[in-house]
N, C-alpha and C positions, 0 to 999 in steps of 0.2 A: 109831631113833638121835637123839641130840640134834644138830641142826645149827646153824650159825652160832654156834659157841661162840667168845666174845671173851675171850681169857686176857691179862692183863697181868703180866708179870715185872718187878718193880721193881729187881731185883738189889741192889747196895749203895748205895740210895737211899732217902730218906724215914725219918727217925727217927719216934718216936711223936707229937710234936707236928705234924710235917709230914703224917703219916698222917692224923690227925684233920682237919687242914684240907682235905686231898684229899677225903675223903668230904663234908665240909661243902659243897664246891664242886661235887662230882661229882653228887650225887643230884639238885639242882635242874636241872641240864643234861640229865639222862636222862629222856626223855618216855615211853617205853614199856618193859615188861619182857621182850620177847620173846626176845632173845638170852639165852643162859645165860652170865653174866659170872663169870670166875674172876680173882682178884687174888692175887698171890704177893708179899706184902711182906717186908721182913728179918724174921728170926725174932724180933729185939728189938722189932718193931713190931706183931707178930701180935696181941697182946692189945688194943693201941689200935685195930687195925682191927676185931676182933670186937666191941667196944663200939660202934664208929662206924657199923657196918653193921646194927645191930639193927633188925628190922622191915622189912628189905628183902631178902626171900628169893631175889630174882633174882640176888643177888650171893653167890658162894661163895668162900671163903678157903682159900689153901694155904700150905704151907711151901716154901722154895726147895731144902731139902736135908735128908736124914736119914742116920743111920748105921744099919747093919743089926744091931747089937747092941741088946738091950732095955735094957742099962744097964752101967755099969763105968767103968773109969778111961780115958775118952776125952775129954779136956779139949777144950773147944770144940765138941763134936758134940752132936747132938739125936737121941734115939730116936724111932721112929715113935709109940710110945705116948705119949711127952711132947708130941708135936705135936698129937695128937688131944685130950689133955686141955686144951690151951692153945686149942682151937677150930679148928684145921686140919681140912679135909675132903679136901684134895688135897695132892699133893706132886710137885714136878718131880723128874725122875730122869733122869740121863744128859745134862743141858743140855750144849752145846758148851763152855762155860767150865769146867764141872766136868772134863770129859774133857781139855781141851787146855791149861788153866791149871793145873789141880790134879793131873792125871795119872791120872784115874778110868779104870779099865779096863772092858772089857765085862763082866768076871766081877764086878767090883764093882757095876756098874749092876745086874745080875741080882739080887745079894744084897739090894740096896736095894728092888728091886720086890717080892721075896718079902717082905721086912720089912713094906713098906707093905700088902701084902694081909693080912698076918698080924694087923695092928692095925686094920684097916678104912679105912685111907686109900686114896683112888683116886690111882693113879699117872698122870702125865702124862709119858709116856717120850718122850725126845728122841732122834732120830737125824739124821745128816747128814754130808756129806763136806766136806773142805777144798778150797781152790782147787786145790792140786797134784793131789789125787784126781781132781777133775773134769777137769782138763787131761789126766791120764792115762787117761780114760775108764773110771774105776773106780766111779763114782756107784753103780750097781746093786750091785756087790760089796760096797761099803762099807755101804750101808744095809740090805742083806739080812743081812750078818753081825751087824750091831748089833741089828736086831729079833729075829733068831732067838736071840741070846744073851740079850737082855732077857726074853724069854718062855720060855725054858727052864725047865721044872719048875714052871710056875704051876699051881696047883689048878684043876681043872675047874669049881669053884665061884666062880673069880675071873672075873667076867664085867664088872665095871666098871673101865675103864681108857680113857685117851686116849692117842693118839699124835701127835707133832709131828715133821714134817720141816722141819728148820732147817740149810739149807746154810751152813756155816761162813763161808764167803767173803761171805755176805750179811748177817751179823749186825752191826749197828752201824756199817756201812760206807757205808749209803745206796744199796748195790746191791741190787737184788731179782731173785729169780728170774723169768723170764718165765712167764706162764700156761702155755706149753707145757712148760717145764722143771719147774714144780710139779706139773702134771697127770701127766707122765710118772713122777716119783717116786712120787706118791701112789698111782698105779695099781699100780706094782710093790709098795708096802707093803701094798695091799689084797690083791694076789694072795698074797703070802707069808703074811699072817695067815689068809687063808681055808685055805691048806695047812695051817698049824699048828693052828688052832682049829676048822676047819669053817666052812661058809658061814653058818650062823645066828649063831654067837657073833661072827665077823669082821665081819659086816654092821652090828652094833650099836657098833662101836668108831669114834668120831669121829677123823678125822686132820686135824691142824691145820697150816697153813703158818707159819712163822716166820723173819723175816729182813727188817728194814728196812720193816715194815708200818706204813703211815700212813693217814690218812683219804682220801688222793688214790688209793691203789692197792688198797684193801681190797675194794672192790666188784668189781673185775676179777678179783681173786684168788678171791673167793668164787663167781663164776660158773663156775669151773673144775670139772669132774667130780672126784669124790672129795676135794675140798677142803672140809671140814665146819667150818672156823672158822680162827682166826688166834691165833698167840702173839706178843704185841706187847712190844717192850722199851721204847726211849726214848720212844716216843709215847705209852705208858701212864703216863708219870710226871706229865703235866699233866692235870687233871681235864677241861677242856674239849676237848682233843685226844682223850683216850680215849672221852669221851662221844660225840664226833663219829663215831669208828670204830664204836661200838656202834650209833649211829643208821644209819650206812651199811649196817650188816648187815640 
């Protein structure tokens, strides 16, 4: 398993010029290549990122979203094959903002996962509960439902993917799940994957934590059993900040 995966989701930030500037600043601040670093720029900035990271294999690039159809009249969407041809190696699927802002369902998440596997994209599948669901003691129910739906029908040859636990109440709020909260959720997800995929396949899947991660809390989070990396939002937008998180790993 790849451990200490450091993933940055830029969301709707950094156009092509800002993307090039980010990498100009980021690489000099990064002193060693041990963590596997994934960066998800906006689709409009992916080609700029591909050019800017040339010669730095420790950094992989992904796209923030795909549609499940290979082509057609779907204005504003991107097919998995198009993402691959533009240089994406990974794709975020089921991010909380896709679910809760754009109304993406568990079934649509599953269709996107299958589309990603079909084109050789590695999905980073996101699951997590809202504050209301946590207060109702439904964390286990919600994340188990989401991961079962996402992995339903994946081919046995589909061995490369990542999972991210991102409690919705901790995203962009400054609130972070305690190490105990993260450890509990990650343990549940590991157990469910073992049940679905078998022990050998499940043990190879990194489970990342996402939710107000920064350079001050990343070390404590990565010390938690079954936390194999982090998915960083706001703190990934600044090159020095994101390099510091990678160094802490």
